[in-house]
N, C-alpha and C positions, 0 to 999 in steps of 0.2 A: 809870963804870957804876954805876947805881945798885944798892945793896943788896940792894933787893928783887928785882929782875931774876935777882942773881948766886944768890940763895938757891932761885928757882924753878929755876934753870936745875941746880943742884947735886941739888936732890929729881928732876928728870926723869932725870938721866944714875943717880942709885941707883935709881929704878925700875925703868929698861931693864934695867941690870945684872943687878938679881933676877929679871926676866921671863927674860931671853936664860939664866940660871944654871938655872931651873926648867926650862924648855924643852929644854936638852941634856940634861938627867937624864933627863926622860921620854924623847928619844930612845933615849939610852945604855941605859935600861932594857928598854924595849920590845923593842931588837935584839940583849938578852942572850939567848942559847941557854939552855932551862931543863933541868937534867939529870931524864931518865926513869928510873926505876929499874926494871932489868932482872928479869923475872920469874926466881928463884930455878928451878934445876934441880931438878925431882922426882926424888927419891928411890927409885925403885922399878920394879918390872919392867914391859915393856910388855903389854896387856891389849886385848882386841878391843871395840872400841867403835864405836854407829853413827855413820854420817856424816850421817845425817837422820833424821827421824824415820820410824818403820817401824809402821803402824797392821798389826793384828790379818790375817792372812792373807798379808801381803806375802811375795813369792818373793825371796828375796834371789838379788843377784848381785854381780860383782866392787865396784860402784860403793858399794855398800849397807855397805861394812864397813872398818874400817883399824884397826891397830896403836896405841895411845899409852903414853905413860908414866902410871903410878899410881903414887900411894903406898903403899907397902909394905905400912903398917898397916890400910889400909882395902882389901888387896884379899883378895876372897871366894876360895874351895876350887872355886865353882860357873865361878868367870872363866875365859876363854880365854885361855890364856896363848900369846905368840910363839914359844919354845922348841919346845912339844906342840903347836901347833896348824897343818894343812893348810889355806890359806884355800881351795883349790881344792874340798875335800870338803864345804864349806858351801854353796858354791853350789847352787841350786836347794832350798833349806832354807825352812820356810817358819815366819813369827813368830807363836807360839801367843798372845803375850802382848805387848800395845804398847809401845813401846819410844822412848824418846825421843831428839832427837840427843846426843850425845855419851856415852850411857849406855853401861856396859860391858854386853855380853850376856852373859847367863849361860847355861850349856847345858840348862837348864828351858825356857828361851825358844823355842827352835828345836824342829821335829821335821823329821827326817828322811825324805826317800822310802825307802819301803818300812814305815816304823816304822806301829804301828795308828794311826789316826785323821790319817793325814797330808793325806789329799784332804779332810778334813771340817775340819781347820784352814784350810786353804789358802780355802775357801769365806768367803765374807760372809753376815752374819746374812741368813736368809732365800732365799739361793741355792740351788741345783741344779747338780750336774755331768755334762755331755753330752757322750756320744762318739759320733762318725759319722764315716764312713770320707771319705777324700778321695785326690782321684790328685795325681803329682808336680806335673802343669800346672797343677791347682787350688789348689794350697798353695802359690803364689809362691816356687816351686821350692825350697822347706827355707827361706826367708829368716821365718820366722817361729818365733819363740820363747818358750816359756813365762814369762808376763808379759806378754807384749803385746798390744795392742786392734786389734780386726781388726772388719771389717763383713762382713756373711755374704750371698752373692749367688746366687739361685736361677735356674737356667737350665733350661726345660722346653718339650716340645712342646704344643701344645694342638689337638686334632684336630677336625673338623668341617667345616663349608662345602658348599656343593654340590656345588664340583669335587672336595673330597676333600685337599686339599693343605692341610696343618697350618700353625701358625703358631708360629715359634719367638721367644722373647721371654727378656731377663733382669732379673730385679727384686732389687734392693737389699731383704732382706726385716727385718735385723736391723743395727743399728751399735753401736758402741763394747763391744764383746763381749771378754771378758779371757781367753787362752791357758792354761789350767791344764798341760796336759800333750799332748807329740805323741809319738805312738808308746808312750804308759805311762812315756814319759821327764821329768821336769818338771826338770832341769838342762840347763843349756847346755855340751856338751863343748868345754874349749880346748885346743887346739894346742901342741905345742912351740914354736912362735913367741908365743905368748898370744894368740892371735886366737879369736874362737869359731867352731869347726868347723860349717861348713853343710853340712846331711844333709837329703834326703827322708825322707817319713815317709808312712805310709798311712793315717793316724786321727788325730785332735785332740779333745779335751777342754777344753772351754768354760763358763765361768761362765753359768750364766743364772737366771733367775725361774721358777718354776712353769709359769706360763701363757705362757713361750717356751719351755720344756723342751717342753712338746704342739705348739708349734707349728712348733719343729724336727725333731720326729718325724714330722709330716705331710708337711714339706718334705721328706725324706728319700723319700717316698714317690713325690712330684711329679717330682721330675727330680735333676738333680746341684747340689751346692753348691760353691762358690767360696770362696776367701778375699780378703779384700782388704785388706790389712795399712795401717794408718791411722797418718797423721803425728801426733807428739805434740803438734803446735799446735791440731790441731784442735779440742780441748776448749774453748781459749777462742774459736774459732772460734763454736761454737754456743751459747755461754753466753748471748745475748742473743736467741738463738731459743727458749731452755728458760725463759727469765724471761717472755718473751712468751707462750709457750703456756701459763704456769702450772706447770711440771714443776717449777721449783728455787722458791722461796720466798725472797724477796730479805729479808736479818735487818732488822728497822728501827734506828735508829742508827748510831752508827762504830764495831761491834765487831769487829775484827780476829780473835776466835776464831771469830765466826757467821761471819765473809765466809768464812774459811779452811773451816770446815765446811760452807759451800754447794759450794764449788768441788770440795773430796772427795766429795760427793755427785754430784755432776754429771761427774765423772770417772771414778767405779766405778760408776755405773748402764746398763745395756745399754738400748738405746732401738729403738722399733717406730713405726710408722706413718710417714706422709710419705713414703713409700718410692718411692724413683727407679725406673722401668724403662725398658727398650728393647727395641724389636721389629725384626725381620729387614727391615721397610723403612730402619730409622733406618742400617743398616750396609748393603744394598743396593736397589738401585731395582728388584729383580726379586724380591724378597720380598714378604711381606706385611705389613702393617700391624693388620688385625684379620681376624677371620675371618666370612666371609660366612655369610649365612643360607641355607638351606635351601629350596628352592622349594615351594610349597602344594601339596599333593595338589588334583584335581578334587573341586570339592566342589556341592553345593547353589549357593553364591555362592562365585565365585573366578575366577582368570585360567586361561585353557585356549587351547591352541592353534587356529589357525584353518584351513580351507580354503580356498584363495582361487578365485576366480571365482563366476559366478554357477551353477552349475551342480548341479542337486539331487542330493542323496544322499538314498539309501533306508538304513532301518535303524531303530533303534529311538530312536535319539538324533541330533542334529547337531552337529558340532564347531564352536565359534563361538569369538571373542575378547572378552575383556573379560569384565565381572559378566553372570552366567547364573542363570536359574532354572528349574528343571527343573517340570514340569507333567507330571501322569501324569492320564489318563482312561483307567479302565479297565487295560488291559495296553499303552496305548501309552503312553509318556512320550516327551514333546517338550520339546529346549532351548531357551529362548526369553531373546534376551538384552534384559539389563535396558533398557528404554524404545523395545523394538521391537516389531514386529506378529507374531502369530501365524500 
């Protein structure tokens, strides 16, 4: 064999061996598990922290708080410690200052029911608290709790009409209204089984703007108010409508904080306008859809009943049908149909 071919063959074998070696090294290196350092245990007591961001005015429930180990050198005297804290007693309290997720809760950051300024702390900026009575059947049988979002439905009887029959109508007058208290209670009673106790109530306090507070005061005089519990997913479905109507401004750019602020604004804003309604005819074919107008009184020009037949009638006037004109000749008054002959 030619020596030149032998040298080329040996060189090719050498290159193939080097390539196989590096390929095996890469495969074995990538498959090798990498050791991950386990987090060092925290040496300190368990303190109460927020499980999510809690804006001002948030009414706390059992899912908003949890205990978490905290470095003992960073523990403050105002923190809630697990051995001395009753979680049930903090349910229904209101956040006085904004708290971020994972931040320890301080005793000065919460306002308890009965404390001075409790209800004022639960209200958002520019909002008002309005209380109105409700019946058991109009209050979702007690399944409405402080912190829930509801719609308000006004049911009234509109009188009038030629036959005196009234119109029955229900109308959604306000949407996305936050419940602050039921029967002066702002906490949710928890039973021995750990579940929230459902109980009926006779009054409810909601959060509203000054204008909505005026409308709600008038609505109480018009008829009865029913509560309609909203789903947690309703705000997402109403976002497009709010953007289209201009109620919510879409931030420019792709700023996550601005988008989150937009969603918070939509979620916490009561809404009116574009209300839906249902009349008695929508429920029963024997009920009214509208109030009929009253019949017009007989006047110089108007509609009046007519006496049939050609028999003349003596008197100061003749009763005819259709538009009429009253013609006075001295003490004599004659009723003449429009277009007829005297």
